N, C-alpha and C positions, 0 to 999 in steps of 0.2 A: 657536380652533384646537385640534383634538384631537391626541392623542399621535401618531397615525399621520402626520398632516400635519407635525408638528414634527420627527419622526424623519426623514421624507422630505426635508424642507428641510435638516436638519443633514447628512444623507448627501450631498446635492448640494454643500453648502459644503465639506465635507471633501474630496470627490472633486476639486473645482475646485482646492483648495489643493494636493493631492497632485500633480495633473497639472502645475500651474504650477511646483512646486518640482523635480519630476523632470525636466521638460523643460529647465528652466534648468540643472540639473546636467549633463545630457547635452550640452547646447550648449557648456558651459564645459570639457568634457573631450574628449580625443581617442579614437579608435576602440578602443584597448586597454582603456579603462575601461568600455566597453559590454559586453564579453564576455570577452576574454582574461584580464585581471587578475582579474575575479570567478571565472572557472573555476580559475585557479591558486590563489586563496585557498581555494576549496572543497577542492582537493586537499591543500593544506597542513593544513587542518583535519582531514581524514580520516587524514592521516599521524600526527597528534599525539594524536587521541582517537577513540573509537568513532564511526563515521559516523552512527549513529542518535541521537546526542545532540541535544538541542534546539538547541544552538549550531550544529551542523553542518547540521541541517535548515533553520535560519534562513538560513545562508549560501547554501544551494542555492536557497531560495525568493527571496532578494533577487537572486541571479544571474538567475534566469528572469524576475523582475519588471523589472529594468533592461533585459535583452535584448529583452523583448517591447515595452517602451516605445520603445526605439531603433528597432526594426523598424516600429512604428506611425508613428514620425516620418519613416519612409522614409530613414533614415540609410544611407549607403553603407559596407559593411563590407569591410575588406581587412586583410591580414596586415602588421603593422608590427613592427619590432624591439622585443623585450621588454627593459626595463631594470629593475633592482632598485629604484632610487629611485622610479620611477613606481609599481611594485607596492606599495612601502611607503606611498606617498601614498594609493593606493586603499584600503589596509587602514585607514588613519586615517580616511578619509572614509566608509568603510563603517560604522565604529563611531560616528562623530560626526554623520553626515548621513543616510546611506542607511537605516540601521536605523530611525531615527525616521520617515522618510517612509513606509517600508514598514509600520511598525506603525500609522500613521494609515490607510494603505490597507486593512489588515486590519480595523481598527475600523470603517471605513466599510462594508465588506462585511458585518460583523456587524450594523450598524444596518439595512442594506438587506435582510437575510435575515429577513423577517417570518415568524416561526414562534411557536407558542404556548408553547414551553418554555424557550427561552434567548435571546429577543430582549432588547436593552437596554431599560431603563425610564427614564422621566422622573419626577422627583419635584419638585413645585412647592414651592419653599422660601419664596417670597413672591409677591405678585401680579406676573405676567409674568416671573418669574425661576424658572429650572429647574436642577435638578442631575441629571446623567446618571449612571446606574449600568450596569455591564456584568455579564454573567453568567459565573461560573466553573462549569463542569460537571465533576463528578468521580464516580468509582466506587470501590468498595472494591478491586477488582482492576484492574490495568492490562493490558488485552488485548495491547497492543503488546509489553510486556515478556515476556508468556507466549510470544509468537512468537519474538522476538529471542533470548531466553535459553533457549528450549527447555524451559520449565517443564512443558509437556504431555507431552514425550517426551525425557527427558534422554539415553536410550540412543541414539535415532536422531540426536539433535543431536550427540552425541559422535562417532558414526560418520561423519556428514557433515563435521564439522570435521577428522577424521583423514584423510578422502579429500582434502580441500583441501590440508592440510599436506603430505601425501605428494606431491601433484603439484607444489607449490611447491618442495619439496625436490629434485625432479628438475630443475626450472629452475636452482636453485643449483648442482647438480652439473654441469650443462652448462657453466656459467661457470667454476667453480672447480676442478673435477676434469678436465674435458675441455678446459679452456682455450679455449673458444669465445668469440669476440668478440661484443659486443652488436650492433654494426652488422650483422654477418653473420647472427646469429640473427633479427634484426628483418626483414632483407631477404629471407632465405631461410627460410621457415617449416619448423621441425623437425616432421616428420610424427608422431612418437611423442608429443611434447608437445602438438601440436595435437589429437590424438585424446583425450588426457587432458582437454583443455579442453572438448571436445565432451561428454565424460561428465559433467563438472561442471555444464554448462548443462542437459544432459538430466535430471540429478538434480532440478533445479527444475521443468522442464517436465513431467516424468513425474508430478508431483503433480496434474496435471489429470486423470490416469487415464482419458483418452479422446482420440480422434483429433481434437483441436481443429484447425480450419483456417479460413482466411478468404480474402479477395481478395488478401491480402498473401503468404500462404504456404499451400502445399497440405498440409503435414503438419509436426508439431513438429520432425522431424529436419532439415528445410531451415532452419528458424529457428535451431536449435542450431548448425548448421555455420557460419552467418554470424556469429552472436554470438560463437562460439568464436574466430574470427579476431581480433576486437577484444579478447577476454579474454586471448588469448595475448600480443598486443602490450602490453596493459596490465600483465600480470604482469612482463614483461621491463622495461618502463619504470619500474615501481615499484621493482624491484630495482636498476636502474641508478642511480636518483636516490639511493638509500641508499648504494650502493657508492661512488659518485663524490663523496659529501659527506665531506669530510675531518674529522678528529677535532676540530679547532678551528673548524669551520664548523657552521652550522645548515642545515636544508633550505631556508630562505629564500635562503641564499647560492647555492644551486644551482637556484633556482626557474625559471630560464630553460629548463631541460631538462624541466619537468613537462608542458608542452603537447605532445600528440601530433598531428602534422600528416601527412595522407595526401593525395596527389594522387587526386582522386575516381575518375577513369577508371582509373588504374593500380590503385588499391585494389580496385575491383570486379573487375577482371581477375584480380588476385592471389587474391581469395577464390574466384572461380570455378575457378581452377586447382587450388588446394589442396583445395577441398571437393568438386570434381568435380560441382558444380551448374551448370546452364545459366546463361549470362550474364544473360538477362532476369529469372530468378528472383532472382539475387543483387542485381541493380539495383533490383528492386521492394522487396526487404527493406531494403536500405541506405537507399533514399529514404524508406521508412516511418519509420525511426528518426531521420531528420533533424528537428531541432527548428525549428518555424516560429513560435516565440513561445509555445509551450505552457508551461503552468505547472509541469510536473513534469519535472525533468532526468532522473530515473531512467527515466521512460517514453520519453523522446526524448533520448538521450545524445549524439547526433551533431549537429554544426553545420556548415553549408555556407558557406564564405567563398571567393568567386571560384571557382577550379577545385579547391578543396581541401575536405577533410573534417577537422574538428578535434574533439578530445575530451580527456578526462583519465582516468587509470586507474581511480579509485574508482567512476566511474559504471558500469563493467562488472564490477569485481571484487566489489563488495558489493551488486549489484543482485538483487532478488527477482523473477526473470522470471515466475514463476507469477502474480504480481499485476500487474506493470507492463505486460506484453503485453496482458492482458485489459483493463485500465483504459485503456491507451493507444488501443486500438481504439475504445473509447467516446469518448475525447477527440477523435479524428480522424474520428469517425463512419464507421468501417469495420465492416462486418458480419462477425461472427465466428460460426462454426457449431459446434454441439455444446457451446457454453459452458454452456447452461442445465443440461445433464446433469452438468457437471463437479463442482459442489459436492456435490450429493446423493450421487453415486457415491463421491467421495473420502471424504466424511464417513461414509457407510455402511461403507466398507471399514475406515476407522480405528476406528470404534466396534466393528465385528465383531472386529477384531484385539485390541482392548482387552478384549473380553468373552469371548474364546475359551475360557478355562479356568474361567469362572464357572459354578457348578453350580446356583444357585438361581433361574435366569431362563429365560424363553422370549422369543424375539425375532421380529419381522416387519419386512420392509423392502420399499420400493417396492411397496406393496400397493394396487392400484386398486380403487375401489368406486363404486357408485351407489346412490341411494335416492330415495324420494319424500318431499318435505318436507311441511310442514303445509298449504301452499297447493296441493298436488297436483302440483308441478313436480318433474321428475327432476333431481337434482343429481349431478354426477360430480366425483371428485377422486382423489387417491392419498395414502397415508400414507408419508412418506419412511422413518421408522424408529420402531419401538415396542419398548419393553422392559417385560416383566412380571416383577416381583419376587414369586415364588410364596410366599415366607415371610411377607411383609408385605402381600400382596394389593394391590400398588400398580403402576400402569402409568404410564410416561413416554412421551408421544407427541412426537416431534421433527419439526419442519417446517424444512427447510433452504433457504436462499436465498443468492444472490450478487448483491447490488445494487451497481452500479458508480458510483452518483451520490453517495456518502456523503462524498467528499473534495473540497474546493475546490482544494487543492494538497497538498503533502506534510505540511504542518503544521496545517492547519485542517480540522476535521470540520464537516460541514453537519448540525447536530443536528436541524434541521427535517426534513431528508430521512430521517435515521435514525428519527425518530419516525413519519414517514409509513410507512416500511417496517414498523416494529413494529405500527402500527395496521392496516395492510393485511393482514399475515399473520394477525392475530387476528380481524379482521372478515370475512375471506374464507375462507382454507383452514382455519384452526383452528375457525372457526364451524361449518363443514361437518363437521369431525372430531368435534366435540362432539355434534352432532345424530346423526350416524351411530352413534357409540359409546354413545349413551344407551340402546341396546337390547343386552341380554346376548348375544343370538344373533350380533350383529355383532362383538362382542368375540371370541366363539368362532371366527368366520370369520377374523378378523384373525390369530389365532395358530394356525390349523388346520394349517399346514405345519410347525410345530415340534413334534416328538414329545414334547418336555419339558412342553408346556402341559397343565395340568389345571384344569378349571373349579372355581372356588372356590364355597363355599356362599353367601358374602355377595358383593354386588356390589362390584367393586374400586373403589378410589379412583384417579382418573385425573388426571394433571397434563399440561399442555401447555407446550412450550418451543420458541421460535424460535431458529434457529442461522444466523448470518450468517458469511461468510468471515472478516471482520476486526473487526466492531463488536459492541458490547453496548449495551443500554439496559434499564432496569428502572423501569416506571411502574405503580404499584399492583400488580395481580395479573398484569400482562403482562410477561414476561421474555424477553429475547433475549441470547444469549451468542455469542461467536465459536467457530469450529470448534475452536480450540486450547483454549479454556476448557472445552468439554464433555468433551474427552478428559482434561483435568486433573481435573475433578470426578469422572469415572468412576473414574479410577485412585486418587483420594484415598479413595473410599469402598468400594473392594474390599479385603477382608481375609480371608485364608485361603480364597481362591477364592469368596467370597460378597460380593455387591453389596448394600449397604444403601441402597435407593432412597429410603426415607423420610427418612433423615438427609441424603442428598444434596439432596433437594428442600427440606428445612428450611433448608439454607444458601442455596440459590438464591432461595427465596421471601423471605428476609430482605434480599437485595440491593436497594438503592435508589439510583437515579441522583440525585445531589444537584445542585440548581441554586441557587447562592449568589450574591447580588448585592452588588457592591462599588462604591464610588465611585471613578471613575477620576481620575487626576491629569493635569494638562496644560491647555492653553488651551481645550479643548473641553468640559471637565468641567462648567462652569457657563455659562449664557448667558441673555440676556434677549430677549423678543419685543416689547418696547415701543420 
């Protein structure tokens, strides 16, 4: 029996064990344990530490996992009274039971994701006995941290944070200075605060830098107006929980107030009224955001129970809509238009802004070309962005892509898919770029529209870099960085209005994605085939 067959058999064994245990757990607990208590625990986690921590990611993933399994079992969902002892029991069982089941589920997915770079390996320790190792994938830079903490653009990050804090300050003043009641503000939407919420959501959606539309929404403005209603309600609910928690209490003591419940029909009508959108448009967008057992709570933060819609504040307050809307369309197989232009346009704009005062370069962007290859075939492509360092006679050619199949859920990357993206970019687009730019006259054509370009005596050194919206991978001489990483590197190597492209590339070229194998612990770490 070869390794492929052994891993396939182990995957089936673990899956069967996971299904058996989660079904037994669901059968032995009431409806609140399938969704309501998990959602409340997610919110408590977000109130106590940053929502992007691994612990909070895991809570969201376990919530979606349990909910999806209960739906698959065709369990009937209904709203039941929330009680704190029941919530405390769920939290204990989350830590002692559910996390272990979910980690086995993750491990089974890893075994089943047959890819050449990070798949688990079997080591024969004696005849018919095997030891299982799993792969830890790591990079020098954490691309998620570059985004979350604004390492690529600290000034922009500070301005966005200031905008959010100013809006939240207006919410507080409504309550404490104008003495408005929570019930009143939640029922009758304040137009000024609602408009501020629209602006916060649009801040995210404008990063698309194009009129993205789909079968769900006709333009980003429609989307922003619907999301802003829930953002408005979420901010008030978040404040209310904090205000109504007494000094000698914890948020847990006031947890029954965390869940937000809306009558679906009335909610859609309220959004249509305050947004001045037509009812069918609001209905379509709200229904799109309803989670049908999808793996990512941020992509689908609404849940339909009987005639109600339920959610929690953090799923709207800390959501990165520029990512979750696009990826959510892929998850629900909804066609989205103008998406393909989005990354290259945004990346081009951010690179241009970063390089605007640099004096030693020439640039080219979105430059279409065609040529006849060695087989006599006409090849066509376009170069997303190119930078020429005149002092060092170095060119960096950038190929930008946004691939939405790189994540299984919020916590697990699909490294096989990321590798496929890397290989595809280099074997297709960049292969053409190399062939086209192997002739000096084509390099001159590439930069002909930039008056700063001057042909060098020696043929320039050309480097090629793939840029993805969120991910990186570095295999041999093939490098892919995230959009936020390329901006970070450019800024790092600009000094006195001069870009040192050689040193920038020296650092990127030394990056290497590490694949380290470790022996797992637990009952599945060793097994016998005899």
